[in-house]
C-alpha positions in Angstrom: -20.0 -11.0 8.8 -17.1 -12.0 11.0 -18.4 -15.6 10.9 -18.0 -15.7 7.2 -14.5 -14.1 7.2 -12.3 -17.0 8.4 -13.0 -19.3 5.4 -12.5 -16.4 3.0 -9.2 -15.6 4.7 -7.9 -19.1 3.9 -9.0 -18.7 0.3 -7.4 -15.2 0.2 -4.1 -16.6 1.4 -4.2 -19.1 -1.5 -5.1 -16.3 -4.0 -2.4 -14.1 -2.4 0.3 -16.7 -3.0 -0.9 -17.1 -6.6 -0.9 -13.4 -6.8 2.9 -13.5 -6.2 3.3 -16.0 -9.1 0.9 -14.3 -11.5 1.5 -10.8 -12.7 -0.3 -8.2 -10.6 -1.7 -6.5 -13.7 -3.6 -9.6 -14.8 -4.9 -10.1 -11.3 -6.2 -6.5 -11.2 -7.9 -6.9 -14.6 -9.7 -10.1 -13.5 -10.4 -9.0 -9.9 -10.1 -5.2 -9.4 -11.5 -5.6 -5.9 -8.8 -8.2 -4.9 -6.7 -5.4 -3.2 -9.7 -4.1 -1.2 -10.8 -7.7 -0.2 -7.2 -8.5 0.8 -7.0 -5.5 3.0 -10.3 -6.2 4.7 -9.5 -9.9 5.2 -6.1 -9.1 6.6 -7.6 -6.6 9.1 -10.3 -9.1 10.0 -7.7 -11.8 10.5 -5.6 -9.6 12.7 -8.6 -8.5 14.8 -10.3 -11.9 15.1 -7.3 -14.3 15.1 -6.8 -14.2 18.9 -10.6 -14.3 19.3 -10.9 -17.5 17.3 -8.1 -19.1 19.3 -9.9 -18.1 22.4 -13.1 -19.7 21.1 -11.3 -22.9 20.2 -10.6 -23.5 23.9 
């Protein structure tokens, strides 16, 4: 599942920026799981960020 996380993280960053522009209430109505997904993606990004950099070399 970690292999599928990085592209989702990039998409999540985009949706998170949009989240700041759009009201959070509307975002929760359309995607109630956005908070849970955001939390998981941020944790995955923190735990795997150095690992991906290490793999890049």
